[in-house]
C-alpha positions in Angstrom: 73.6 96.8 111.0 77.1 98.9 111.3 78.7 95.6 109.4 76.6 95.8 106.8 76.7 99.6 106.0 81.0 99.2 106.3 80.7 96.3 103.3 78.3 98.6 101.3 80.7 101.6 101.4 83.3 99.4 100.6 81.8 97.6 98.0 80.5 101.0 96.4 84.1 103.0 96.7 85.9 99.4 95.6 88.6 101.1 93.6 91.0 99.6 90.4 94.1 96.8 92.3 97.4 98.8 91.4 98.9 96.8 89.0 102.2 97.6 90.3 101.8 95.9 93.6 104.0 93.5 95.3 104.6 91.6 97.9 108.0 93.8 99.3 105.3 97.0 99.0 103.1 94.3 101.7 104.5 97.1 104.9 103.0 100.6 103.9 105.1 101.9 107.0 105.4 101.3 111.4 105.8 103.6 114.0 108.0 103.2 117.0 107.2 105.2 120.3 108.5 105.0 123.1 111.0 102.6 122.7 113.1 102.7 126.0 110.6 101.1 128.2 111.0 97.3 128.8 107.8 96.7 127.4 107.1 96.4 124.2 103.5 95.8 122.3 103.2 94.9 118.2 100.2 95.9 116.7 98.8 94.4 113.2 96.1 96.2 112.4 93.2 95.5 110.4 92.5 95.7 106.4 91.7 98.7 104.7 92.9 100.6 108.3 92.7 104.0 108.1 90.6 105.2 111.4 91.5 106.5 114.4 91.0 104.5 116.5 94.2 102.9 115.6 95.9 105.9 116.5 94.4 106.2 119.6 95.3 102.4 121.3 98.8 103.4 119.8 98.6 106.7 122.0 97.1 104.7 125.1 99.1 102.6 124.7 102.3 104.6 125.0 100.8 106.5 127.8 100.5 103.6 129.9 104.4 102.8 130.2 104.7 100.7 126.7 106.9 100.7 124.1 104.8 100.7 121.4 105.7 99.1 117.2 102.4 99.7 114.9 102.9 98.5 112.0 100.7 100.0 108.8 99.9 97.2 105.7 98.9 97.7 102.1 95.6 97.3 101.3 95.9 94.6 98.9 97.4 91.8 101.0 94.0 90.2 100.7 93.3 90.2 97.0 91.4 87.9 94.4 94.9 86.6 93.5 96.0 83.7 95.9 99.8 83.7 94.8 99.9 87.3 95.6 98.4 86.6 98.9 100.4 84.1 99.8 103.8 85.9 99.2 102.6 89.2 100.4 101.9 87.4 103.7 105.3 85.5 103.9 106.9 88.8 102.9 105.5 90.4 106.1 106.3 87.5 108.4 110.1 87.5 107.1 110.4 91.1 107.6 108.7 92.0 111.0 110.4 88.6 112.1 113.9 90.0 111.4 112.8 93.6 112.6 112.2 92.1 115.7 115.3 90.5 115.8 117.5 93.6 115.7 115.1 96.0 118.1 115.0 93.0 120.9 118.2 92.4 120.9 119.2 96.1 121.4 116.6 96.8 124.1 116.4 93.3 125.8 112.6 93.8 126.9 111.1 91.5 129.6 107.9 91.7 127.9 107.0 91.6 124.1 103.5 91.6 124.0 101.6 90.9 120.3 98.5 92.9 119.2 96.0 91.8 116.4 92.9 93.7 115.0 90.7 91.3 112.7 92.9 90.6 109.3 96.1 91.9 111.5 96.3 87.9 113.2 97.2 86.6 110.0 100.6 87.9 110.0 100.6 87.5 113.6 100.4 84.4 114.2 103.3 83.8 111.3 105.0 86.2 113.3 104.5 84.3 116.1 105.8 80.9 114.8 108.8 82.7 113.6 109.5 84.7 116.4 109.3 82.7 119.8 110.8 85.5 121.7 107.3 87.1 122.4 105.7 86.4 125.6 101.9 86.7 125.3 99.4 87.9 122.8 96.4 89.8 122.2 93.5 88.4 119.7 91.0 90.9 118.1 87.9 89.2 115.7 90.6 86.7 114.5 90.2 83.7 112.5 91.4 80.3 111.9 91.6 79.6 108.5 91.8 83.3 106.2 90.2 81.1 102.8 87.1 80.6 105.0 87.5 83.8 106.4 87.2 85.6 103.1 84.5 84.1 102.0 82.0 83.7 104.1 83.0 87.4 105.6 80.2 89.9 105.1 82.8 92.6 103.5 84.8 90.1 101.5 82.4 88.8 99.5 83.1 90.7 96.3 86.8 89.3 96.5 85.1 85.7 97.1 82.7 86.6 93.3 86.2 87.3 91.7 87.8 84.3 93.0 84.5 82.9 91.4 85.1 84.0 87.8 88.9 82.6 88.1 87.0 79.1 88.3 88.7 79.0 91.7 86.2 77.3 95.0 86.0 77.5 98.3 88.3 74.1 98.3 90.7 75.1 95.8 91.2 78.5 98.1 91.5 76.5 101.3 94.5 74.2 99.8 96.6 77.3 98.3 95.8 79.2 102.1 96.5 76.5 104.1 100.1 77.5 105.0 99.2 81.0 106.0 95.8 79.5 108.1 96.3 80.7 111.8 95.1 77.3 112.8 98.8 76.1 111.6 101.4 78.4 113.5 99.9 78.4 117.3 103.0 76.3 118.5 104.6 79.2 120.0 102.1 80.3 122.3 102.4 77.1 124.4 102.1 78.3 127.9 101.9 81.8 127.5 98.8 84.0 127.8 96.3 85.2 125.2 93.5 87.5 125.2 91.0 86.8 123.1 88.1 89.6 122.2 85.5 87.7 121.0 82.4 89.7 119.1 79.2 87.6 119.1 77.2 88.6 116.3 80.1 89.2 114.0 79.6 89.2 110.3 83.1 90.0 108.9 85.1 87.2 110.5 82.3 84.6 112.1 82.1 84.0 115.4 82.7 80.4 114.9 86.1 80.4 113.1 87.0 82.6 116.0 86.0 79.7 118.2 88.2 77.8 116.3 91.4 79.9 116.6 91.1 79.8 120.3 90.4 75.9 121.2 93.6 75.7 118.9 95.7 78.0 120.6 94.2 77.0 123.9 94.8 72.8 123.2 98.8 73.6 122.5 99.1 74.5 126.1 98.2 78.9 125.6 96.1 80.5 129.2 92.9 81.5 126.6 91.0 84.2 128.4 87.9 85.2 126.5 86.1 88.7 126.6 83.0 88.4 124.4 81.2 91.3 123.0 77.8 91.8 121.8 78.5 94.0 119.0 79.5 93.4 115.5 83.1 93.1 114.3 83.6 97.0 113.3 82.4 97.7 117.2 84.4 95.4 119.0 87.0 96.6 117.2 86.1 100.4 118.2 85.3 99.9 121.4 88.8 98.0 121.7 91.1 100.4 120.7 89.4 103.3 123.4 88.6 101.0 126.2 91.3 97.7 126.4 93.7 96.3 126.8 93.5 95.9 130.6 97.0 95.2 130.5 
């Protein structure tokens, strides 16, 4: 019910797209906390992230002794323009890979752990493919294919409708976005621990797509630990931020 309420609210509050948005605007900000720790957690946030839960997760990880690099992404990293989405995701991949290379060379962290929340798992897997020195990851409600996630997700139905108006169907969009599908960027997870938090009643990113991503990661030789949630998408993410992770 909460997922449906959020979807309705977002649709009613839908704002016109910013015509001045460029893919180079995809990263709206980043915060680095407790940087001298020997363990670094890198957080890739969910879409339309303006939540106190996110800030709470950052503070809680810092209290546990982690250095925390928390990113904020522009809302238009997902919009009804397939080329802009591609360019935004590739910009995020290139920029964060570069920033992590500089940061880890400076501090020599013993651990670099990626945490992806919902849509944030798309850039997480892209960065994981180009920055191989991460040591593990946590995936919260992550799907295997952005096109299918968006097309069938309750929160993004209005985006699907906009693509339909442009005569773009699911098959074409899946082909256009195949290069950024998370399932195609899992090779670097091999032999690493991956914690997967999976809502069983998710209407934003359907659970079957999350299961496919978990299997793709496991198939490359990662050690995947799945923790299932009986809640929907939003409550599962909130619970993770408040009570998890265990490390």
